[in-house]
Each structure stands twice: as C-alpha cells, then as structure tokens.
N, C-alpha and C positions, 0 to 999 in steps of 0.2 A: 482731417488729415489729407494732405495732398500726396498723390503718387505719380510717378511717372515710370511706365514699364514698356518694354519692347513687345508689340502685339501685332496681329494680322488687320491689315487696315479694312478688309470686308467683314465686318459684323453688324448685325442689326442694330446693336446698341451704340454704334457711331454714325447712324445715319443722319441724326440731326447735325452733327459737327460737319460732315461732309456737305450736307445741304446748305448750312449757313455759309461756309466757306464758299461754296461755288456762287451763292447769290451775292455775297460782298464782291467775289471777283469781276462779277458780271454787272454790278450796280453801276459803274461808269467807266468801264473798260471795253472798248470795241472788240469783238471776238478775235479778230486776227492778232490782237495784242495779249490774249490771255494765254498765260504759260502754266497754268496750274494742271496737275495730274488728277485723274479721277481715282476714285478708290481702288479700282481694279489695277489701273496701273502702277499704283503705290506697293503693290504685291510683287512687283517684279524682281528678279534677282538683282542684287546689288544696291537695293533701297532698303534702309532700316526705318521702320515706322514706330513711333513713340505715342502713347496715349497719356495725358494726365487725366487723373480721377481724383474726384473729392468724394468720399463716402461711397465709393463705387460708380458714382456717375461720371461719364466722360464728358469733360469741360473744356478739354484742349489737345492739340495735336501738333506733331512736327515730324519731319523726315529727314534722313540723310541719304543723298543719292550719290552714290561712288562715280566719280569722273576719271579721268586718266591720271594714273600714278598716284601720289598722295594727296589727291584733290577731292573734296567733296562739295555737294550743292546741298543748301537747305532748302526743303520742298515743303508745301502746305502746312506752314505754320499759321496755327488759328487758335484762339481763346474765344469761347461764347461770349457774346456781348453783355449778357446778365451777370457774368462774374469779372468782368475786366475792372480795372482800376484798383486791383489788389496786388499787382505787381507779377502776376501769373505768367505773362508772356516773357517777363525776364527770367523767371524761373524756369520755363521752358527752353528759351534761347541758352541760357547757362548750361542746362543739361545737355543740349544738343552740341555745344562747344566742348563739354567735359567728355563725351563720348566720342566724339572726333578725335580729341587727343589720345584717348585710351585705345583707339583704333590704329593710332600712329600716323593719322592725317597731318599734314603740314600746312594746308590751305583750305578755307571753307568760303564759298561764294554763294551769292544768292540773287535772285532777280525779283524786284518788287516794283509796284506802281510808282510812277513819277507825279501821279496826281495830287491834288490837296487831300484828298481822302486817305491816302497812304503816308501822310506826314508823321503820324505817331510811331508807324513801323519803322520808317527811315530814321527817326532819332532813336528809337530803342536800339537798332543796329548801330548807329553812330555812338551812343554810349557805351557800347560793348566793344568798341575798338574797330568796327568795320569802317572801311572807307571805299569811296567810289572808285570804280574801275570801268574798263572797257568791257563789251560784251565777251563772254567767255563760252567754251565748249558747244558751239553750235547756235548760240544767241546770236541776232543781227541787231544793229542799231535800231531803236524804236523810242519815239518821243514819249511813248507811254510808259516805258521802263526805266527803272535805275538799276544798276548793276553795282552790288557792292563785295568786298572780299575781306578777309583778314588771314594774316599769316599766324600760325599756331605754333608757339614755342612748346617744346617737349616739357612735362611737368616731372 
C-alpha cells in the first residue's frame, strides 16, 4: 500500500531519498545550475514536505514551497530508481497538485533540468498540464533549466 504524508524532511529514514536526489541533480548539471534544497532547508517555514511510503519504507518525496500570493513551487520531487515505472511519480505529482488546490493556491510552478536526462520529468509535468514559462520568483534564465507552471482551477 502506498501512502503520502506530510512529514519533517530531516529524518534518518529519509537519508537515502535525499542522497539519491542529490546524486541525480549533480550527475550532469553544473553546480551553479543546481537549484535543489538540502533536507535542512526543506524544513523552513512556508515549505510543506511530503513523503511517499510503501510498507513503511520511504520511496518518494516532494515539497510545496509558498511563493508570493497564491503561488507555490514544487521542490525536491524524487522517486527511488528501483520503484520507478509504476506511475509513482504521477501519484506524487497529483498529490502535490491536490494539496496546492486544498491550500487555495492558484498557480504552481517548478524548475527542472533542460538536459536529456530530465526528459521524463518534463514529459510528466507536460501530461499533468504544466506549460513552459519564463523564470519566476528569483530564478534567472539558465540554459540548464526549464521553467514550467500550471494555473490551478478551484475544485
């Protein structure tokens, strides 16, 4: 059974998720183009951190970072490699979108890699209704970054 719950991002049992996410971000992205937040920064006010578990084991994560007004950003979305291919990234993304709507947010944006290694992520966001946009909330144009956003209709 898959569960997704709001949790604190700094926990020993989340170390593997954070390590894998960090390794993936550094695999083919120069340091100046990496915009991920370390676990401790995900504990900041204004960030809601969610953990996906299967039989108690942390297998995925994602966060919503409040921006200005009714706008938030998806941060640190990651599913462990060994459980990919089961639609779990879409389950996490749908959960984040649902949570954003429940919080009354009207817009959800994200930054992801522009490289080929991020193609699956960009396709996931596209199929969920995200479209490409200009850099937002402090980001600057970067050839290694793709910026995407979606307007959230109230449910």
